[in-house]
C-alpha positions in Angstrom: 80.0 21.3 -34.7 83.7 22.2 -34.4 84.3 18.7 -32.9 82.8 17.0 -35.9 84.9 19.2 -38.2 88.1 18.1 -36.4 87.1 14.5 -36.7 86.4 14.9 -40.4 89.8 16.6 -40.9 91.5 13.8 -39.0 89.8 11.2 -41.2 90.9 13.0 -44.4 94.5 13.1 -43.2 94.5 9.4 -42.3 93.0 8.6 -45.7 95.5 10.7 -47.5 98.4 9.1 -45.7 97.1 5.6 -46.4 96.6 6.5 -50.1 100.1 7.8 -50.4 101.6 4.8 -48.7 99.7 2.1 -50.6 101.7 -1.2 -51.0 101.6 -3.0 -54.3 103.0 -6.5 -54.3 104.0 -8.4 -57.5 102.4 -11.6 -58.7 102.7 -14.3 -56.0 101.7 -17.9 -55.2 98.2 -16.6 -54.4 97.6 -15.9 -58.1 98.7 -19.4 -59.0 96.4 -20.9 -56.5 93.5 -18.8 -57.7 94.2 -19.7 -61.3 94.1 -23.4 -60.5 90.8 -22.9 -58.7 89.0 -20.5 -61.1 90.0 -22.4 -64.3 88.6 -25.7 -63.3 88.9 -28.7 -65.5 85.7 -30.7 -66.4 85.8 -33.8 -68.6 89.1 -32.9 -70.0 88.3 -29.3 -71.0 88.1 -25.9 -69.3 84.9 -24.0 -68.6 82.1 -25.0 -71.0 84.4 -27.0 -73.2 83.1 -30.3 -71.9 79.7 -29.9 -73.6 81.4 -28.4 -76.7 83.8 -31.4 -77.2 80.9 -33.8 -76.8 79.0 -31.9 -79.5 82.1 -31.8 -81.8 82.5 -35.6 -81.4 78.9 -36.0 -82.5 79.6 -34.0 -85.6 82.6 -36.2 -86.4 80.4 -39.2 -85.9 78.0 -37.9 -88.5 80.7 -36.5 -90.8 83.7 -38.8 -90.3 87.1 -37.5 -91.5 90.5 -39.0 -92.0 92.0 -36.9 -89.3 93.3 -38.9 -86.3 91.5 -36.6 -83.9 88.1 -37.3 -85.4 88.9 -41.0 -85.4 89.8 -40.9 -81.7 86.7 -39.1 -80.6 84.4 -41.2 -82.8 85.5 -44.2 -80.9 84.6 -42.7 -77.5 81.2 -41.3 -78.4 78.3 -43.7 -79.3 76.7 -42.8 -82.6 73.1 -43.4 -81.5 73.1 -40.3 -79.2 74.3 -37.9 -81.8 71.5 -35.7 -83.1 70.5 -32.3 -84.3 70.2 -30.9 -80.8 73.9 -31.5 -80.1 74.8 -30.3 -83.5 73.1 -26.9 -82.8 74.8 -26.7 -79.4 78.2 -27.4 -80.9 77.8 -24.6 -83.5 76.9 -21.9 -80.9 79.3 -22.9 -78.2 82.6 -24.0 -79.9 83.9 -20.4 -80.1 83.3 -19.5 -76.5 84.8 -22.7 -75.3 88.0 -22.2 -77.3 88.2 -18.7 -76.0 88.0 -19.9 -72.4 90.5 -22.6 -73.1 93.0 -20.1 -74.5 92.5 -17.8 -71.5 93.2 -20.7 -69.1 96.3 -21.8 -71.1 97.7 -18.3 -71.4 97.2 -17.6 -67.7 99.0 -20.9 -66.8 101.8 -20.2 -69.2 102.5 -16.7 -67.8 102.3 -17.9 -64.2 104.6 -20.8 -64.9 102.0 -23.4 -63.9 102.5 -26.9 -65.4 99.3 -28.3 -66.8 98.0 -30.8 -64.3 95.7 -32.5 -66.9 96.3 -33.4 -70.5 93.8 -31.4 -72.6 95.9 -31.5 -75.8 93.8 -34.2 -77.4 90.4 -32.7 -76.9 91.4 -29.1 -77.5 93.4 -30.0 -80.7 90.3 -31.9 -81.9 88.3 -28.7 -81.6 91.1 -26.7 -83.3 91.3 -29.2 -86.2 87.5 -29.2 -86.7 87.2 -25.4 -86.6 90.0 -24.8 -89.1 88.6 -27.4 -91.5 84.9 -26.4 -91.2 83.5 -24.4 -94.1 80.9 -22.7 -91.9 83.4 -21.2 -89.4 83.5 -17.4 -89.1 86.7 -15.3 -88.7 86.2 -15.3 -84.9 86.2 -19.2 -85.0 89.6 -19.2 -86.9 91.1 -16.6 -84.6 90.2 -18.4 -81.4 91.4 -21.8 -82.8 94.7 -20.3 -83.9 95.2 -18.7 -80.5 94.8 -22.1 -78.8 97.1 -23.7 -81.4 99.8 -21.1 -80.7 100.2 -22.6 -77.2 99.4 -26.3 -77.7 101.3 -26.6 -81.0 98.8 -29.1 -82.4 99.8 -31.5 -85.2 97.9 -29.9 -88.1 98.4 -30.4 -91.8 99.3 -27.6 -94.2 96.0 -27.9 -96.0 94.1 -26.7 -92.9 96.4 -23.6 -92.7 96.0 -22.8 -96.4 92.2 -23.1 -96.2 92.2 -20.9 -93.2 94.4 -18.2 -94.9 92.1 -17.9 -97.9 89.0 -17.6 -95.7 90.6 -15.0 -93.5 91.6 -12.9 -96.4 88.2 -13.2 -97.9 86.7 -12.0 -94.6 89.2 -9.2 -94.4 88.2 -7.9 -97.9 84.5 -7.8 -96.9 85.1 -6.4 -93.4 83.1 -3.3 -92.5 83.4 -3.2 -88.7 86.3 -3.0 -86.2 85.5 -6.5 -84.9 85.8 -8.0 -88.4 89.1 -6.3 -89.0 90.4 -7.5 -85.6 89.6 -11.2 -86.0 90.7 -11.4 -89.6 94.0 -9.6 -89.2 94.7 -11.3 -85.8 94.1 -14.7 -87.5 96.6 -13.8 -90.3 99.2 -12.7 -87.7 98.8 -16.0 -85.9 99.1 -17.9 -89.2 102.4 -16.1 -89.9 103.8 -17.1 -86.5 102.7 -20.7 -86.8 103.6 -21.8 -90.3 106.0 -20.4 -93.0 104.1 -22.2 -95.8 101.3 -19.7 -96.0 101.7 -16.3 -97.6 99.7 -13.9 -95.3 101.2 -10.6 -96.4 98.9 -7.7 -97.3 99.5 -5.8 -100.6 96.8 -3.2 -99.8 97.9 -2.6 -96.2 97.6 1.2 -96.5 93.9 0.9 -97.5 93.1 -1.4 -94.6 95.1 0.8 -92.2 93.1 3.9 -93.3 89.8 2.0 -93.1 90.5 1.1 -89.4 91.8 4.6 -88.7 88.6 6.1 -90.0 86.8 4.6 -87.0 89.0 6.5 -84.6 88.0 9.6 -82.6 89.9 12.8 -81.8 90.3 11.8 -78.1 92.1 8.6 -79.0 89.2 6.2 -78.6 87.6 4.1 -81.4 84.1 3.1 -82.6 83.2 -0.5 -83.3 81.6 0.5 -86.6 80.7 3.5 -88.6 77.0 3.3 -87.7 77.7 3.4 -83.9 78.6 7.0 -82.7 79.7 5.8 -79.3 83.5 5.3 -78.8 85.2 3.3 -76.1 88.6 2.6 -74.6 88.1 -1.2 -75.1 87.6 -0.6 -78.8 90.7 1.5 -78.9 92.7 -1.4 -77.6 91.2 -3.7 -80.3 92.0 -1.1 -83.0 95.6 -0.8 -81.8 96.1 -4.6 -82.0 94.5 -4.6 -85.5 96.7 -1.7 -86.7 99.8 -3.4 -85.3 98.9 -6.6 -87.2 98.5 -4.5 -90.4 101.9 -3.0 -89.9 103.5 -6.5 -89.4 101.7 -8.0 -92.5 102.3 -5.0 -94.8 104.3 -5.5 -98.0 105.7 -2.9 -98.7 105.9 -1.2 -95.3 103.3 1.2 -94.0 103.9 4.9 -94.6 105.7 6.5 -91.7 103.2 9.3 -91.6 100.5 6.8 -90.7 102.6 5.5 -87.8 103.3 9.0 -86.6 99.5 9.6 -86.6 99.1 6.4 -84.6 101.6 7.6 -82.0 99.7 10.8 -81.6 96.5 8.9 -81.1 98.2 6.9 -78.3 99.2 10.1 -76.5 95.6 11.4 -76.8 94.3 8.2 -75.4 96.5 8.5 -72.4 95.3 12.1 -71.8 91.8 10.6 -71.0 93.1 8.0 -68.5 91.5 7.9 -65.0 93.6 8.3 -61.8 93.2 7.2 -58.2 94.8 9.1 -55.3 97.3 6.3 -54.6 99.0 6.9 -58.0 97.2 4.2 -60.0 95.9 4.8 -63.5 93.2 2.9 -65.4 90.9 3.1 -68.4 87.2 3.1 -67.7 84.2 2.5 -69.9 81.2 4.8 -69.7 79.0 3.2 -72.4 77.8 -0.3 -73.1 78.8 -1.3 -76.6 78.3 -4.3 -78.9 80.6 -6.4 -76.7 78.6 -5.6 -73.6 79.7 -3.8 -70.5 83.5 -3.8 -70.1 84.9 -3.4 -66.6 88.0 -1.2 -65.9 90.1 -4.4 -65.8 89.1 -5.6 -69.2 89.2 -2.1 -70.8 92.6 -1.3 -69.3 93.9 -4.8 -70.4 92.7 -4.2 -73.9 94.6 -0.9 -74.1 97.7 -2.5 -72.7 97.6 -5.3 -75.2 97.2 -2.8 -78.0 100.2 -0.7 -76.8 102.4 -3.8 -76.5 101.4 -4.9 -80.0 102.2 -1.5 -81.5 105.5 -1.3 -79.6 106.5 -4.7 -80.9 106.1 -3.8 -84.6 107.6 -0.2 -84.6 111.2 0.7 -84.2 110.4 4.2 -83.1 110.0 5.4 -79.5 106.4 5.8 -78.6 107.3 8.4 -75.9 104.6 7.1 -73.5 104.4 8.7 -70.1 106.3 6.5 -67.7 104.3 7.4 -64.6 101.1 6.4 -66.3 102.6 3.1 -67.4 103.7 2.5 -63.9 100.3 3.5 -62.7 98.6 0.9 -64.9 100.9 -1.7 -63.5 99.9 -0.6 -59.9 96.3 -0.7 -60.9 96.5 -4.4 -62.0 98.5 -5.3 -58.9 96.2 -3.3 -56.6 93.2 -5.5 -57.8 94.6 -8.3 -55.7 93.1 -11.7 -56.6 90.1 -11.2 -59.0 87.0 -13.2 -58.3 86.3 -14.4 -61.9 88.4 -16.4 -64.3 88.1 -13.7 -67.1 89.3 -10.9 -64.8 92.2 -13.0 -63.7 93.1 -13.6 -67.3 92.9 -9.9 -68.1 95.1 -9.1 -65.1 97.8 -11.6 -65.8 97.9 -11.0 -69.5 98.2 -7.2 -69.0 101.0 -7.6 -66.5 102.8 -10.0 -68.9 102.5 -7.3 -71.7 103.9 -4.6 -69.4 106.8 -6.8 -68.4 107.7 -7.8 -72.0 107.1 -4.5 -73.7 109.9 -3.5 -76.0 109.9 0.2 -75.0 112.4 -0.4 -72.2 111.8 3.0 -70.7 108.3 1.9 -70.0 109.0 -1.3 -68.1 107.8 -0.7 -64.5 109.5 -1.8 -61.3 107.6 -2.5 -58.1 109.0 -1.9 -54.6 107.3 -4.0 -52.0 107.8 -5.1 -48.4 107.3 -8.8 -47.5 106.3 -7.6 -44.0 105.0 -4.2 -43.0 104.9 -5.0 -39.2 108.3 -4.8 -37.5 108.8 -5.8 -33.8 111.5 -3.9 -31.9 111.3 -6.4 -29.1 112.1 -9.3 -31.4 114.6 -7.1 -33.3 113.1 -7.7 -36.7 114.8 -6.3 -39.8 113.1 -4.2 -42.4 113.3 -6.0 -45.8 112.5 -4.4 -49.2 112.1 -6.2 -52.5 112.4 -4.7 -55.9 111.1 -6.7 -58.9 109.1 -6.5 -62.1 105.3 -6.9 -62.0 105.6 -10.7 -62.4 108.2 -11.0 -59.7 111.3 -11.2 -61.8 114.5 -9.6 -60.2 115.6 -6.3 -61.7 119.1 -5.4 -62.7 121.8 -4.2 -60.3 120.4 -1.4 -58.2 120.2 -0.2 -54.6 117.5 1.1 -52.3 117.9 4.0 -50.0 115.7 5.0 -47.1 115.2 8.7 -47.6 112.7 9.9 -45.0 110.4 8.6 -42.2 107.1 10.3 -41.5 105.0 9.9 -38.4 101.6 8.6 -39.6 99.0 11.3 -39.6 101.6 14.1 -39.3 103.7 16.1 -41.6 106.8 15.8 -39.4 109.6 13.9 -41.1 113.0 12.7 -40.2 115.7 12.9 -43.0 117.5 9.6 -43.0 119.2 9.0 -46.4 120.5 5.5 -45.5 121.4 2.8 -48.0 119.9 -0.6 -47.4 122.2 -3.7 -47.5 121.5 -6.1 -50.3 121.3 -9.8 -49.5 122.3 -11.8 -52.6 120.8 -15.0 -51.3 117.3 -13.8 -50.6 117.4 -10.9 -53.1 116.2 -8.5 -50.5 117.4 -5.1 -49.5 117.7 -5.1 -45.6 117.7 -2.3 -43.1 119.5 -4.1 -40.3 118.8 -1.6 -37.5 116.1 1.0 -37.1 117.0 4.7 -36.5 117.3 5.6 -32.9 114.4 8.1 -33.0 112.0 5.4 -34.2 109.7 4.1 -31.4 106.6 2.0 -31.2 103.9 3.4 -33.5 102.9 3.8 -37.2 105.3 5.5 -39.6 105.5 6.1 -43.4 108.9 5.1 -44.8 110.0 6.8 -48.0 112.2 4.7 -50.3 114.0 5.5 -53.5 115.5 3.2 -56.1 119.0 4.1 -57.2 120.5 2.4 -60.3 124.2 1.5 -60.0 124.6 2.0 -63.8 123.1 5.2 -65.1 122.2 3.5 -68.4 119.8 1.2 -66.5 117.8 4.2 -65.4 116.4 4.4 -69.0 115.4 0.8 -68.9 112.8 1.0 -66.1 110.2 3.3 -64.6 110.4 3.5 -60.8 108.0 6.4 -60.2 110.4 8.3 -57.9 110.0 7.8 -54.2 107.8 5.1 -52.8 106.0 5.6 -49.5 105.1 2.5 -47.4 103.1 2.5 -44.1 105.1 0.4 -41.5 103.9 -0.5 -38.0 106.5 -0.7 -35.4 105.4 -2.9 -32.5 106.8 -3.9 -29.1 106.1 -5.0 -25.6 104.8 -2.1 -23.5 105.9 -1.9 -19.8 103.2 -1.3 -17.3 103.9 0.2 -13.9 102.5 2.1 -10.9 99.1 0.5 -11.2 96.6 1.2 -8.5 92.9 1.6 -7.9 91.6 4.2 -5.4 88.3 5.2 -3.9 88.1 9.0 -3.5 85.8 11.1 -1.4 83.5 13.1 -3.7 83.8 16.5 -1.8 87.4 16.7 -0.8 89.1 14.2 -3.1 90.8 12.5 -0.2 91.8 8.9 -0.5 89.5 6.5 1.4 90.7 3.2 0.0 93.8 2.4 -2.1 94.8 -0.9 -3.6 98.0 -1.8 -5.6 97.5 -3.8 -8.8 99.7 -6.1 -10.9 99.1 -5.5 -14.7 98.9 -7.8 -16.4 98.5 -10.4 -13.6 96.2 -11.9 -11.1 94.2 -9.3 -9.1 91.2 -9.8 -6.8 90.4 -6.5 -5.0 87.3 -5.9 -3.0 86.0 -2.3 -2.7 82.9 -0.5 -1.6 81.6 3.0 -2.5 78.5 5.1 -2.7 77.2 7.4 -5.4 79.0 10.4 -3.8 82.5 8.9 -4.2 84.8 8.4 -7.2 86.8 5.5 -8.5 90.3 6.2 -9.9 92.4 3.7 -11.8 95.9 4.8 -12.8 98.9 3.1 -14.4 101.9 4.1 -16.5 102.7 2.7 -20.0 106.2 3.0 -21.4 107.7 1.8 -24.7 110.9 -0.3 -24.9 112.7 3.1 -25.5 111.4 4.5 -22.3 108.9 6.9 -23.8 105.3 7.3 -22.7 102.8 5.3 -24.7 99.2 6.2 -25.3 97.1 3.1 -26.2 94.3 3.2 -28.7 91.9 1.5 -26.3 91.9 1.8 -22.5 88.6 1.5 -20.6 87.1 0.0 -17.5 83.9 -2.1 -17.6 81.6 -2.7 -14.6 79.3 -5.6 -14.7 76.4 -5.8 -12.3 75.1 -9.0 -10.8 72.1 -8.8 -13.2 74.6 -9.0 -16.1 74.2 -5.3 -17.1 77.4 -3.8 -18.4 78.6 -0.2 -17.9 81.7 1.7 -19.0 83.1 3.7 -16.0 83.6 7.4 -15.8 82.2 9.0 -12.5 79.8 7.5 -10.0 78.1 10.8 -9.3 77.3 11.4 -13.0 76.4 7.7 -13.8 73.8 7.0 -11.2 71.0 7.1 -13.9 73.1 5.1 -16.3 73.6 2.5 -13.6 69.8 2.3 -13.4 70.1 2.9 -9.6 71.2 -0.8 -9.3 73.0 -1.2 -6.0 75.0 -4.3 -5.3 78.2 -5.9 -6.5 79.9 -4.9 -9.7 82.7 -6.9 -11.2 85.6 -4.7 -12.5 87.3 -5.5 -15.8 90.1 -3.5 -17.4 90.9 -3.5 -21.2 94.1 -2.0 -22.6 94.9 -2.6 -26.3 96.6 -1.2 -29.3 97.6 -2.5 -32.7 101.3 -1.6 -31.9 101.1 -3.1 -28.4 102.2 -6.7 -28.4 101.0 -7.4 -24.8 97.5 -6.0 -25.0 95.4 -7.5 -22.2 91.8 -7.9 -20.9 91.6 -9.0 -17.3 89.3 -8.8 -14.2 90.5 -6.8 -11.3 88.0 -7.7 -8.6 84.7 -6.1 -7.6 83.2 -3.0 -5.9 80.0 -2.9 -3.8 78.0 0.2 -4.8 75.4 1.8 -2.5 73.2 3.8 -4.8 70.0 5.7 -3.9 66.5 4.4 -4.6 65.3 4.8 -8.1 62.6 7.4 -8.7 59.3 6.4 -10.3 60.2 7.7 -13.8 63.7 6.4 -13.8 64.9 4.2 -16.7 64.9 0.5 -16.2 67.7 -1.9 -17.1 67.5 -3.2 -20.6 66.3 -6.8 -21.0 69.1 -9.2 -21.3 69.3 -11.2 -24.5 67.9 -14.7 -24.2 69.6 -17.6 -25.8 67.0 -19.1 -28.2 68.5 -22.6 -27.6 68.0 -22.4 -23.9 64.5 -23.8 -24.2 66.0 -27.1 -25.3 68.3 -27.3 -22.3 67.8 -29.2 -19.1 64.9 -28.2 -16.9 65.1 -27.7 -13.1 64.4 -30.8 -11.1 60.8 -31.2 -9.8 60.9 -31.7 -6.0 57.7 -32.9 -4.2 56.8 -31.0 -1.1 55.3 -33.0 1.7 53.6 -31.7 4.8 55.8 -31.2 7.9 55.7 -34.2 10.2 53.6 -33.8 13.3 55.3 -33.0 16.6 56.0 -36.2 18.5 56.2 -36.7 22.2 59.4 -37.0 24.0 61.2 -40.3 24.0 60.9 -40.7 27.8 57.2 -40.3 27.6 56.9 -43.0 24.9 58.9 -45.4 27.0 56.7 -44.8 30.0 53.6 -45.5 27.8 55.2 -48.7 26.5 55.7 -49.8 30.0 52.1 -49.1 30.9 51.0 -51.1 27.8 53.1 -54.1 28.8 51.8 -54.1 32.4 48.5 -56.0 31.3 50.6 -58.6 29.5 52.7 -59.3 32.5 49.5 -59.3 34.6 48.1 -61.9 32.2 51.1 -64.1 32.7 50.9 -63.6 36.4 47.2 -64.6 36.2 48.0 -67.8 34.3 50.5 -68.7 36.9 48.1 -67.8 39.7 45.3 -69.9 38.1 47.7 -72.7 37.6 47.1 -73.0 33.8 48.1 -76.4 32.5 49.6 -76.3 29.0 49.9 -80.1 29.0 46.2 -80.2 27.9 47.1 -78.7 24.5 45.3 -80.9 21.8 47.5 -83.6 20.5 45.2 -84.9 17.7 45.8 -83.7 14.2 42.7 -81.6 13.5 42.3 -80.1 17.0 46.0 -79.3 17.3 46.1 -77.7 13.8 43.2 -75.4 14.6 44.7 -74.5 18.0 48.1 -73.8 16.5 46.5 -71.6 13.8 44.6 -69.7 16.5 47.7 -68.9 18.4 49.5 -68.0 15.2 46.8 -65.5 14.3 47.2 -63.9 17.7 51.0 -63.8 17.1 50.5 -62.2 13.7 48.4 -59.4 15.3 51.1 -58.9 17.9 53.8 -58.9 15.2 51.9 -56.2 13.4 51.9 -54.1 16.5 55.6 -54.7 16.9 56.2 -53.5 13.3 54.2 -50.4 14.1 56.3 -49.6 17.1 59.7 -50.7 15.8 59.5 -49.1 12.3 57.7 -46.0 13.6 55.8 -45.7 10.3 52.0 -46.0 10.2 52.1 -46.1 6.4 54.2 -49.3 6.6 51.7 -50.8 8.9 48.7 -50.0 6.7 50.7 -51.4 3.7 51.4 -54.8 5.2 48.2 -55.3 7.2 45.8 -56.4 4.3 48.5 -58.7 2.9 49.1 -60.3 6.3 45.3 -60.8 6.9 44.7 -62.3 3.4 47.7 -64.6 3.6 46.6 -65.7 7.1 43.0 -66.5 5.9 44.3 -68.2 2.8 46.5 -70.4 5.0 43.5 -71.1 7.3 40.9 -71.9 4.6 42.9 -72.4 1.4 42.0 -71.2 -2.1 38.5 -72.1 -3.6 38.3 -72.9 -7.3 35.2 -75.0 -7.4 31.8 -73.6 -6.5 29.5 -76.5 -7.5 26.4 -76.8 -5.2 26.6 -73.2 -4.2 24.2 -70.3 -4.9 25.4 -66.8 -5.9 23.6 -64.1 -4.0 25.8 -61.1 -4.7 28.5 -59.7 -6.9 30.7 -56.7 -6.4 32.5 -55.8 -9.7 34.4 -52.7 -8.8 36.0 -52.2 -5.4 39.3 -50.7 -6.8 38.4 -47.2 -5.7 38.9 -48.0 -2.0 42.3 -49.6 -2.4 44.6 -46.6 -2.7 44.2 -45.8 1.0 44.8 -49.4 2.0 47.7 -51.0 0.2 49.6 -51.5 -3.0 50.3 -55.0 -2.1 47.1 -56.4 -3.6 44.5 -55.2 -6.0 41.0 -56.5 -5.8 39.4 -57.4 -9.0 36.1 -59.2 -8.0 34.2 -60.0 -4.9 31.4 -62.7 -4.9 29.2 -64.0 -2.1 28.0 -67.6 -2.1 25.7 -69.7 0.2 26.2 -73.4 0.7 24.0 -74.9 3.3 24.6 -73.2 6.6 27.8 -71.6 5.4 28.3 -68.1 3.9 31.3 -67.9 1.6 32.9 -64.5 0.6 35.1 -65.2 -2.5 37.7 -62.5 -3.4 39.8 -62.4 -6.7 42.7 -60.1 -7.1 46.3 -59.4 -8.2 49.2 -57.6 -6.6 52.8 -57.6 -5.5 52.1 -60.3 -3.0 50.8 -62.9 -5.4 50.5 -62.8 -9.2 46.9 -63.9 -9.1 44.9 -65.7 -6.4 41.4 -66.4 -5.2 40.6 -66.3 -1.5 37.5 -67.5 0.4 36.4 -66.5 3.8 34.1 -68.9 5.5 31.5 -67.7 8.0 30.0 -70.5 10.1 26.7 -70.5 11.9 25.1 -67.9 9.6 21.6 -68.5 8.5 20.4 -67.2 5.2 
C-alpha cells in the first residue's frame, strides 16, 4: 500500500511541475495553414454560401433589379431552374452563409492571409440583396454589414438609408437581448461605413437601462426577461450592445451608468474559471436559446464585450491583469482548433486582446522556439517575447532567475541576463550554467522593461517557468557479462562487451547459476547517469520472450524451456542521444524437467496472412531400390550369357555354314532380311536393358518396338472388304498403364478372310498420332 502511495505522490509532483511549466506559443504558421484548410472555398463562397448564392441568383431572376450585381448573376443562372424550392432555401440559409463568410474573412484578415480566391462579387451580391430586401430581419442586416465592413462593397446610399430606418424600427420594438444586440450592432456598423446616415440615439439612456435590466448580480446576463437562466455568453453580447449604445448616444450616457457597468465587469471576472497552469476561461453551465456554447465561444464573447467597452470609454476599467493574461494563455493553449467556428473565436479573441485600449491589460507571451537543448551539439537556449499574435514587444530584457530540477524543489539561483539578438528578435543564453547536466529542468524567466513606463503598458504575469530537456551523448564503459555460481557467487564465465557495438558471446548456464550484466553510464560532464529504461531480454528458440532477473527465481517463468536463448540489451532515455537496442549473443540454459502442473508457454500469435503465403514443396517418396549384386558378379554372369553365342558362331564355322545361299530374289530376300531384323530388334532390346540398367525403360519401349516392327512387316490395313468380323474388344485401356505410355489402344477387332485370321488394332500415342495395325496369322482354320 505504501508503494502505491509513493507512486501516486510522485505522479502528483510531476503533474504539478508540468502544469507550472506549461509553454504557450503565439499564433504561428500552423494557424494560417489550418485557416486555409478549415475555411474551404466552394463555388466562389465559404461554407454553405454556394447554395445560398445560387438561391439568391434565382431570386434576382424572378425579381430583376437595376443593381449591377443582380444583372451579373442573372446572366449566369438559367431562369428555367428557378423555383419556389430554391426561394425557400435562400430565405433560410442567407443569414448563416453571410455569418460564415464574415468569420472566414475576419480570420484571414487577422492572420494576414491574402485571399486566394475572389469572392467579392458573389458575397457583395448577397450583401446588396439583403440590405434591399424588405423581408430581412435585424440579424440579416447585421451579418450583411459585417461582411461589407471587410469587403467594402460598392453600395448606394439608398440601401444604407433603408437599412438605418429598419434597424431603428427593430430597436424600438426590441424585447430581448438578441434583438438589442443585432439592431445596435447594425447601427454601429452603419456609422463606421457611411457618414450619410444619422444613426445617433436620442433615448440612449432608456435603451441602456432596458439592456441593464436583463443583468444579474454575478455579472452575467439573461437573453430575455422570460428566461431565468443567465450565461457568460449572454454577458459578452450585452457588453457589446451596451458599448454600441454608448458610442451612438446623443447626448452622452450618464457616468453613473458607466460606473455600474464597470462594477458588473469586475463581478463577471469574479466567477471566471481557472486551470492549474494559470489559464483562465469562462464556462457555460446551461444551454440557452443560442444552443450549447463551448468555453472557447463563451470566453471569446466576453473578450469581445470587454474590448468594445474599453474602446468607447475613457476611464480605466481596472481589470485584473493576471486574468487578462490567463485568458490569452487559454486561447493559445487550445492549439489548433478542429472546427472553423472555434478557430474564428480563438483568432478574433486574441486580436481583441492585442488591440485593447486599456494598455495595462495587453498581455505578453514568453515562449521558447525549442525546449530541447543538446550539450553535445552546444545548442543555445533562445527565448522569444511577443504579443499573442506574434508582434514584437517594446524594448525589454529577459533574465534567467532560477533553475529547478524537474520533480524536485531544489533550485539554483542564477539571475543571468540573456543577450538580445536584434536580427532574430530572440533573447539568447549563450552558455548553460556549469551545474547543468543532462536531464530535465524547469527554467524560471522574468521579463524586465528597460523603460519603467512600459511596465504599465503590458501584463507579463511575473516569472514564467518553462520545462527544458538537456540532452547529450552518454559514455558507456566497463561493460561485461558474467555467469556466477549460485551458492558462492564466484565467477565461472566472464566476457567483455562493446556497447554499443558488435557483440556475439556464447554462454551456458543452469538454473542454479546467475547472469550478471554490468556497465557504467556517464554524462558529458562526467557524472553518473541513470537511464529511464535498461533491461535485458531473453528470447527462446520457440520465440518466447522473457525479461531477465535471476535464473533461480525464473524457472517457472521460463516455462522450464531448456535450450538456446538469444540475449538482447535495451538502454534508452529521452535525454540520452545515443540510446540503443542491440543483440549480445546467446546463452544455453539447462533447466529441470517441467512438473505435470507447470504452466505451458503461451501460444505465439499467428499471422492471419500466412495462409496466403507459399506452401511447402510436395516431394514424392519412392521405395528404396533393391540391393543389386556386385559389379564383378554381373560381369561374370554376362560372360556366361555370351558363351552360347560364341558357341553358336563356333558351331556355324564347324558346320561350314554357307551364307552365299542367302536369297537373292526380291520377295524371298525381303522376308529373310525382315526375319533377321526381327531377331536384331530383340537383341537390341536386351542391349538396352543391360546398358541403361532400367527395366522401366525396357517395358516402355518394348510395345512400341513390336508394333512398329509388325507394321513394317505387314503394313497398315484400311480396307476390310470380303472379311467377316467375329469379335470386337472396345475397352482395353485398363491394361495399358503397366505397359507403356508410348501408345494408347482404342479398339481391337478380329477378322477372318479365307484361311487367314486378322487382328486389327487402332490406337494413338506418342509414337504415332493415330494408326491402325494388323497382325496376320497364317495357317489358322476357323
